[in-house]
C-alpha positions as CSV (number, residue, x, y, z in Angstrom):
1,M,2.0,-18.9,-21.5
2,V,0.1,-16.0,-23.1
3,S,-0.8,-15.8,-26.7
4,R,-3.0,-12.6,-26.5
5,L,-1.9,-9.2,-25.4
6,L,-2.4,-8.7,-21.7
7,C,-2.3,-5.2,-20.1
8,S,-3.1,-3.6,-16.8
9,V,-3.8,-0.2,-15.4
10,D,-2.2,0.4,-12.1
11,V,-3.9,3.2,-10.1
12,G,-1.4,4.3,-7.5
13,T,-1.0,7.1,-5.0
14,S,1.4,9.0,-7.3
15,G,0.0,8.3,-10.7
16,V,-1.9,6.0,-13.1
17,R,0.2,3.6,-15.3
18,L,-0.6,1.4,-18.2
19,S,1.6,-1.6,-18.7
20,V,1.5,-3.7,-21.9
21,Y,2.7,-7.3,-21.8
22,G,3.7,-9.7,-24.5
23,E,4.7,-13.4,-24.4
24,D,5.4,-14.9,-21.0
25,L,4.4,-11.6,-19.4
26,G,7.4,-9.7,-20.8
27,L,6.9,-5.9,-20.4
28,V,6.5,-4.4,-23.9
29,A,5.6,-0.8,-23.1
30,R,4.6,1.4,-20.2
31,Y,2.8,4.8,-20.0
32,S,2.0,6.9,-17.0
33,R,0.2,10.1,-15.9
34,E,0.8,11.8,-12.6
35,L,-1.8,12.2,-9.9
36,P,-1.1,15.4,-7.9
37,L,-1.7,15.3,-4.2
38,I,-3.6,18.1,-2.3
39,L,-1.7,18.7,1.0
40,G,-2.1,20.7,4.1
41,G,-2.8,20.3,7.8
42,G,-2.6,16.5,7.8
43,R,-4.8,16.5,4.6
44,V,-3.6,14.2,1.8
45,E,-6.2,14.1,-0.9
46,Q,-6.5,13.7,-4.7
47,D,-9.0,15.3,-7.1
48,A,-11.5,12.5,-7.7
49,T,-12.4,14.0,-11.1
50,V,-8.8,14.0,-12.2
51,L,-8.4,10.4,-11.0
52,I,-11.3,9.0,-13.0
53,G,-10.2,11.0,-16.0
54,R,-6.6,9.5,-15.9
55,V,-8.0,6.0,-15.6
56,R,-10.3,6.5,-18.6
57,E,-7.4,8.0,-20.6
58,M,-5.2,4.9,-19.9
59,L,-8.1,2.5,-20.7
60,E,-8.5,4.3,-24.1
61,K,-4.8,4.0,-24.7
62,A,-5.0,0.3,-23.9
63,G,-7.7,-0.1,-26.5
64,R,-5.5,1.7,-29.1
65,S,-2.5,-0.4,-28.1
66,G,-4.4,-3.6,-29.0
67,C,-4.8,-5.0,-25.5
68,S,-7.0,-8.0,-25.4
69,V,-7.6,-7.9,-21.7
70,V,-6.9,-5.2,-19.1
71,G,-6.4,-5.7,-15.4
72,L,-7.0,-3.0,-12.8
73,S,-4.8,-2.6,-9.7
74,V,-6.0,0.0,-7.3
75,Y,-4.3,1.6,-4.2
76,R,-6.0,0.9,-0.9
77,G,-7.4,2.5,2.2
78,S,-8.5,5.6,0.3
79,V,-12.1,6.8,0.5
80,V,-14.4,8.9,-1.7
81,A,-18.0,10.0,-1.7
82,W,-20.1,10.3,-4.9
83,R,-23.7,10.6,-6.1
84,R,-25.1,9.7,-9.5
85,G,-21.6,9.5,-11.0
86,E,-20.3,12.8,-9.6
87,P,-17.7,12.9,-6.8
88,L,-18.7,15.0,-3.8
89,G,-15.1,16.0,-2.9
90,G,-11.6,14.7,-3.1
91,V,-10.3,11.2,-2.5
92,V,-9.1,11.0,1.2
93,T,-6.0,8.9,0.7
94,W,-4.4,6.4,3.0
95,M,-1.7,8.9,3.7
96,D,-4.2,11.4,5.3
97,S,-3.4,11.8,9.0
98,R,-6.6,13.3,10.3
99,G,-7.7,10.0,11.8
100,L,-7.3,11.2,15.4
101,E,-9.9,13.9,14.8
102,E,-12.3,11.4,13.4
103,Y,-11.6,9.0,16.3
104,S,-12.4,11.8,18.8
105,R,-15.9,12.2,17.3
106,L,-16.8,8.5,17.7
107,P,-19.6,7.6,20.1
108,P,-18.2,6.5,23.5
109,L,-19.2,2.8,23.0
110,A,-17.3,2.8,19.7
111,R,-14.1,4.2,21.3
112,L,-14.4,1.6,24.0
113,A,-14.7,-1.2,21.4
114,S,-11.6,0.2,19.7
115,K,-9.6,-1.2,22.6
116,T,-10.6,-4.8,22.0
117,P,-8.4,-7.1,19.9
118,V,-11.1,-8.2,17.5
119,L,-12.8,-5.0,16.6
120,G,-10.0,-2.6,17.4
121,K,-8.4,-2.4,14.0
122,A,-11.7,-1.3,12.3
123,L,-12.2,1.5,14.9
124,Q,-8.6,2.8,15.4
125,P,-7.4,6.1,14.0
126,G,-6.4,5.6,10.4
127,S,-9.0,3.0,9.7
128,P,-10.9,3.7,6.4
129,A,-14.1,2.9,8.3
130,L,-13.7,6.2,10.2
131,V,-13.3,8.2,7.0
132,I,-16.3,6.4,5.5
133,R,-18.3,7.5,8.5
134,R,-17.2,11.1,8.3
135,L,-18.0,11.4,4.5
136,W,-21.3,9.5,4.9
137,L,-22.5,11.8,7.7
138,S,-21.5,14.8,5.6
139,H,-23.3,13.4,2.5
140,P,-26.4,11.4,3.6
141,G,-27.6,9.0,0.9
142,A,-24.4,9.2,-1.1
143,R,-22.2,6.2,-2.0
144,V,-19.1,6.2,0.1
145,W,-16.4,3.5,-0.4
146,S,-12.8,2.9,-1.3
147,V,-11.5,4.0,-4.7
148,D,-12.2,0.6,-6.3
149,G,-15.9,0.9,-5.7
150,F,-15.9,4.4,-7.1
151,L,-14.1,3.3,-10.2
152,S,-16.3,0.3,-10.6
153,D,-19.5,2.4,-10.4
154,L,-18.3,5.1,-12.8
155,L,-16.7,2.8,-15.3
156,T,-19.2,-0.1,-15.5
157,G,-22.3,1.1,-13.8
158,E,-22.0,-1.6,-11.1
159,F,-21.2,-0.8,-7.5
160,T,-18.7,-3.6,-6.7
161,S,-15.6,-4.1,-4.6
162,D,-12.5,-6.3,-4.6
163,P,-12.5,-8.7,-1.6
164,G,-9.0,-7.5,-0.6
165,Q,-10.0,-3.9,-0.7
166,A,-13.3,-4.5,1.1
167,A,-11.6,-6.4,3.9
168,L,-9.4,-3.4,4.6
169,T,-12.2,-1.0,5.1
170,G,-13.0,-2.3,8.5
171,L,-16.7,-2.9,7.5
172,I,-16.2,-6.3,5.8
173,S,-14.8,-9.3,7.7
174,P,-11.6,-10.8,6.1
175,Y,-12.6,-14.1,7.6
176,S,-16.1,-14.5,6.1
177,L,-16.1,-11.7,3.6
178,K,-19.5,-10.7,5.1
179,P,-20.4,-7.3,6.6
180,L,-19.2,-6.7,10.1
181,A,-22.6,-5.9,11.6
182,S,-21.2,-4.9,15.0
183,V,-18.8,-2.3,13.5
184,I,-21.5,-0.9,11.2
185,R,-23.8,-0.6,14.2
186,L,-21.2,1.1,16.5
187,L,-20.4,3.6,13.8
188,G,-24.1,4.4,13.0
189,L,-23.7,3.3,9.4
190,G,-26.9,1.2,9.2
191,G,-28.1,3.1,6.1
192,L,-24.8,2.9,4.2
193,E,-25.0,1.1,0.9
194,L,-22.4,-1.7,0.7
195,P,-21.0,-2.9,-2.7
196,R,-21.3,-6.4,-4.1
197,L,-18.0,-8.3,-3.8
198,H,-16.4,-9.5,-7.1
199,F,-14.2,-12.5,-6.7
200,H,-11.1,-12.7,-8.9
201,D,-12.6,-15.1,-11.4
202,T,-15.5,-12.7,-12.2
203,P,-16.1,-12.4,-15.9
204,L,-14.7,-9.3,-17.5
205,S,-16.7,-6.0,-18.1
206,R,-16.6,-3.9,-21.2
207,V,-15.5,-0.3,-20.7
208,D,-15.5,1.8,-23.9
209,G,-14.9,-1.4,-25.9
210,V,-12.0,-2.6,-23.7
211,A,-12.4,-5.9,-21.7
212,V,-11.5,-5.1,-18.1
213,G,-10.9,-7.7,-15.5
214,P,-11.7,-7.8,-11.8
215,M,-10.0,-5.2,-9.7
216,V,-7.2,-6.1,-7.3
217,A,-5.8,-4.2,-4.3
218,D,-2.3,-3.0,-5.2
219,Q,-0.3,-4.7,-2.5
220,Q,-2.2,-8.0,-3.1
221,A,-1.6,-7.6,-6.8
222,A,2.1,-7.2,-6.1
223,S,2.2,-10.5,-4.1
224,I,0.5,-12.2,-7.0
225,G,2.8,-10.5,-9.5
226,L,5.9,-11.5,-7.6
227,G,4.8,-15.1,-7.3
228,C,4.7,-14.8,-3.5
229,L,1.4,-16.6,-2.5
230,R,3.0,-19.6,-0.8
231,A,4.3,-19.9,2.8
232,G,7.9,-19.2,3.3
233,C,8.0,-16.3,0.8
234,A,7.8,-12.7,2.0
235,K,7.0,-9.8,-0.3
236,A,8.3,-6.2,0.3
237,T,7.1,-3.3,-1.8
238,L,9.3,-0.2,-1.5
239,G,7.1,2.5,-3.1
240,T,5.2,5.4,-1.7
241,G,4.9,3.3,1.4
242,L,6.9,0.4,2.7
243,F,4.7,-2.8,2.7
244,I,5.7,-6.3,3.8
245,D,3.3,-9.2,3.2
246,A,3.5,-12.8,4.4
247,P,1.2,-15.4,2.8
248,L,-0.5,-17.8,5.1
249,E,-1.5,-21.4,4.5
250,G,-5.0,-22.2,5.7
251,G,-7.1,-19.6,7.4
252,L,-6.3,-16.4,9.3
253,P,-5.4,-16.4,13.0
254,L,-8.1,-14.7,15.1
255,F,-5.6,-12.4,16.8
256,T,-3.0,-10.7,14.6
257,G,-1.6,-8.1,17.0
258,D,-0.4,-5.0,15.1
259,L,-0.3,-6.9,11.8
260,I,-3.2,-6.6,9.3
261,P,-5.0,-9.6,8.0
262,V,-5.3,-9.4,4.2
263,V,-7.1,-11.3,1.4
264,N,-4.5,-11.8,-1.4
265,L,-6.7,-13.7,-3.8
266,A,-10.3,-14.8,-3.7
267,L,-11.4,-17.7,-5.9
268,P,-14.3,-20.1,-5.5
269,G,-13.2,-22.7,-3.1
270,R,-9.9,-21.0,-2.3
271,V,-9.1,-17.8,-0.5
272,C,-5.4,-16.9,-0.2
273,Y,-4.8,-15.0,3.0
274,G,-1.8,-13.1,4.4
275,L,-0.6,-10.8,7.1
276,E,0.8,-7.4,6.4
277,G,2.7,-4.6,8.1
278,F,3.5,-1.2,6.7
279,A,5.0,2.3,7.2
280,A,3.3,5.2,5.4
281,G,5.2,7.7,3.3
282,V,8.7,6.1,3.0
283,G,8.9,6.8,-0.8
284,M,7.8,10.4,-0.4
285,V,10.6,10.9,2.1
286,F,13.1,9.5,-0.4
287,D,11.7,11.7,-3.1
288,A,12.1,14.8,-0.9
289,F,15.7,14.0,0.1
290,A,16.6,13.2,-3.5
291,R,15.4,16.6,-4.6
292,V,17.5,18.3,-1.9
293,L,20.6,16.3,-2.6
294,G,20.4,16.4,-6.4
295,G,18.9,13.1,-7.4
296,F,18.8,9.4,-6.3
297,G,22.2,8.7,-7.8
298,V,23.8,11.5,-5.7
299,L,21.9,10.2,-2.6
300,E,23.5,6.7,-3.0
301,E,26.9,8.2,-3.6
302,K,26.7,10.4,-0.5
303,A,25.5,7.4,1.6
304,L,28.8,5.6,0.7
305,E,31.0,8.5,1.8
306,P,32.7,8.5,5.2
307,G,30.8,10.0,8.1
308,D,28.4,9.1,10.9
309,P,24.7,8.8,10.0
310,A,22.0,11.0,11.3
311,P,19.2,8.4,11.5
312,V,16.0,9.4,9.6
313,V,12.6,8.2,10.7
314,P,11.1,7.8,7.2
315,V,7.4,7.9,8.2
316,L,5.0,10.7,7.3
317,A,1.6,9.6,8.5
318,G,2.1,7.1,11.3
319,L,3.6,3.6,11.6
320,R,1.1,0.7,11.2
321,T,3.4,-2.0,12.4
322,P,4.0,-1.6,15.3
323,Y,0.9,0.6,15.6
324,R,2.2,4.1,16.3
325,P,-0.4,6.5,14.6
326,L,1.3,9.6,16.0
327,L,4.8,9.0,14.6
328,R,6.1,11.5,12.1
329,G,9.3,11.8,10.2
330,A,12.4,13.1,11.9
331,V,16.1,13.5,11.4
332,L,18.0,12.5,14.6
333,G,21.4,12.9,16.0
334,V,22.5,16.0,14.1
335,S,26.0,16.8,15.4
336,P,29.2,18.7,14.5
337,G,30.5,17.5,11.2
338,F,26.9,16.9,9.9
339,T,27.1,16.6,6.1
340,A,24.9,15.5,3.2
341,A,26.5,12.1,3.7
342,S,25.1,12.0,7.3
343,L,21.6,12.6,5.8
344,A,21.9,10.1,3.1
345,K,23.3,7.4,5.4
346,G,20.7,8.1,8.0
347,L,17.9,7.7,5.4
348,I,19.1,4.3,4.3
349,L,19.7,3.3,7.9
350,G,16.3,4.4,9.1
351,T,14.5,2.7,6.2
352,L,16.4,-0.5,6.8
353,L,15.6,-0.5,10.6
354,T,11.9,0.3,9.8
355,L,11.8,-2.6,7.4
356,L,13.5,-5.0,9.8
357,T,11.1,-4.1,12.6
358,I,8.1,-5.1,10.4
359,Y,10.0,-8.1,8.9
360,R,10.8,-9.6,12.3
361,E,7.2,-9.2,13.5
362,L,6.0,-11.1,10.5
363,A,8.7,-13.8,10.7
364,G,7.8,-14.4,14.3
365,R,4.2,-14.8,13.5
366,V,4.5,-17.2,10.5
367,G,7.6,-19.2,11.6
368,G,10.2,-17.5,9.4
369,F,10.9,-17.1,5.7
370,R,13.0,-18.9,3.1
371,E,13.2,-15.9,0.8
372,L,12.2,-12.2,0.5
373,R,11.1,-10.8,-2.9
374,I,11.3,-7.0,-3.2
375,G,9.8,-4.6,-5.7
376,G,8.6,-1.0,-6.1
377,G,10.6,2.0,-7.3
378,L,12.9,2.2,-4.3
379,S,14.1,-1.4,-4.9
380,R,16.1,0.0,-7.8
381,L,18.4,1.7,-5.3
382,G,21.2,-0.9,-5.2
383,L,22.6,0.2,-1.8
384,L,19.2,-0.1,-0.1
385,A,18.5,-3.5,-1.8
386,S,22.0,-4.8,-0.9
387,S,21.6,-3.6,2.7
388,I,18.3,-5.4,3.0
389,A,19.9,-8.6,1.6
390,S,22.6,-8.3,4.3
391,A,20.2,-7.7,7.1
392,V,17.4,-10.2,6.7
393,G,19.5,-13.4,6.6
394,V,17.6,-15.1,3.8
395,R,18.0,-14.9,0.0
396,V,16.6,-11.7,-1.5
397,Y,15.3,-11.4,-5.1
398,R,14.3,-8.3,-7.0
399,S,11.9,-8.2,-9.9
400,V,13.5,-7.1,-13.2
401,D,10.9,-4.5,-14.2
402,Y,9.7,-3.3,-10.7
403,N,6.2,-3.6,-12.1
404,D,4.7,-6.1,-9.7
405,S,1.2,-4.7,-9.0
406,A,0.6,-4.2,-12.7
407,R,1.8,-7.7,-13.5
408,G,-0.4,-9.2,-10.8
409,A,-3.5,-7.3,-12.0
410,A,-2.8,-8.5,-15.6
411,L,-2.5,-12.1,-14.3
412,V,-5.9,-11.9,-12.5
413,A,-7.6,-10.4,-15.6
414,G,-6.0,-13.1,-17.8
415,Y,-7.2,-15.8,-15.5
416,A,-10.8,-14.4,-15.4
417,S,-10.8,-14.3,-19.2
418,G,-9.4,-17.9,-19.6
419,V,-6.1,-16.7,-21.0
420,V,-4.0,-17.6,-17.9
421,S,-4.2,-20.9,-16.2
422,R,-4.8,-21.3,-12.5
423,Q,-1.3,-22.8,-12.2
424,D,0.2,-19.7,-13.8
425,L,-1.9,-17.4,-11.7
426,L,-0.6,-19.0,-8.5
427,N,2.9,-19.6,-9.7
428,P,3.6,-17.1,-12.5
429,P,6.9,-17.0,-14.5
430,V,8.5,-13.9,-12.9
431,S,11.9,-12.6,-14.0
432,L,13.9,-12.1,-10.8
433,V,17.5,-11.3,-10.0
434,E,19.2,-12.3,-6.8
435,V,20.4,-9.3,-4.7
436,E,24.0,-9.6,-3.6
437,P,24.4,-8.8,0.1
438,L,26.4,-5.7,1.0
439,E,29.8,-6.6,2.3
440,G,30.9,-5.0,5.5
441,L,27.4,-3.9,6.7
442,R,27.5,-3.6,10.5
443,L,24.0,-3.0,11.7
444,S,23.4,-2.3,15.4
445,G,20.6,-0.8,17.4
446,V,17.7,-2.8,15.8
447,D,16.1,-3.4,19.2
448,A,16.8,0.2,20.3
449,W,15.0,1.5,17.2
450,L,11.6,0.6,18.5
451,G,12.3,2.3,21.8
452,L,13.3,5.4,19.9
453,V,10.2,5.2,17.8
454,D,8.0,4.9,20.9
455,A,9.5,8.1,22.4
456,L,8.9,10.0,19.1
457,A,5.3,8.6,18.9
458,S,4.2,9.7,22.3
459,K,1.2,12.0,22.6
460,D,3.1,14.7,24.5
461,F,5.8,14.8,21.8
462,W,3.2,15.1,19.1
463,K,1.4,17.9,20.8
464,R,4.6,19.9,21.3
465,L,5.6,19.3,17.7
466,E,2.3,20.5,16.4
467,E,2.6,23.6,18.5
468,I,6.0,24.4,17.2
469,R,4.9,23.8,13.6
470,R,2.4,26.6,13.9
471,S,5.3,29.0,13.8
472,S,5.8,31.0,10.6
473,W,7.4,34.0,9.2
474,E,6.9,36.2,6.1
475,R,9.5,37.7,3.9
């Protein structure tokens, strides 16, 4: 399929990774650098200077590795302000939970419009449009956009955006890929500079001697990399967040409920659409519990020990599907006999129930699925993957290298450079293994889970929780 060396740089919430591919997109090498998070009081940011430095470092390494073409996959829903090539603060990531504060500062007419089904998603707490507004009002005349626009400007000198990223800002329509004039007017952003959209066949740019392809939003790159752009195939990424995407044939429905309309791939004459649901912070919860228990291997071992689970709500910054912006993580049902096994079992159970809630909503919208393809770091946990295979009722496949976003970005760059055919872009050769269902899984309470989530996501509960969390003590 590929006779030249394809590579990709995957810019994620936790780090920046370079992947080098050989023949038939076989992974040859992978390098990574961590991106530390700046936390506190709902704030989840990254140092924008460190971010651009890490990306440049990986592009330079790609050049030294002999990469012919480099794709760029970029995490979504995260906003930064900059002026003349200099960031004016940190990257406000998609995990940041200060959206309610931003929402409370909206003009009354904008808050009223947020209740409508068409404009509501762009004006709700957690929408990147609200963060863009806050940063733009703080830095008049600056460029303010999602991370892909920032990287494009600083790397190539052109202020451009990926259609998939742009459609998720709330300022660009996913239907027409044109500015949403009504949202821009309601937010008072008439003077905001908007980027030019680069479709996924845009010719490559030269960055420090390296040919770099069009940027792709990370979850959309994962759908491409898993070969999941056709109806009947669902994609689940189990990483920093839990994302499930369902491709659509034809156009987007006008009303999508709590699901997010996404642009998976934008080519002249063909735009591949999808619907998405997600829960923020699932992977970070697993990381924290693994540290407490002594590693991921111990976590899985404990989950198989006898004992009743203490269900864990694995959400750190709100649930997007169903839309519960106030939901935070919790350990429930602690009782006599509580052990590490209770915690480990509860984490697997809570993650499984969260996934099923989103999966069922998507399946109901698109008429069901024939298969589910999973990827991301947490898909390496055999117990979690097997539990998913038992619960969804369709065949489940897992990618061999868990490197789906990177693979998708490499495919897009290869297509834009003429190395990859359109057929291979839409139906790539992906190495998958079928996940064996877990025997003896007895899952109950799926319908009760949403009611429990609603109770935990109530405004009163959230206020009381925040009051308690102000408590502190010193040694």
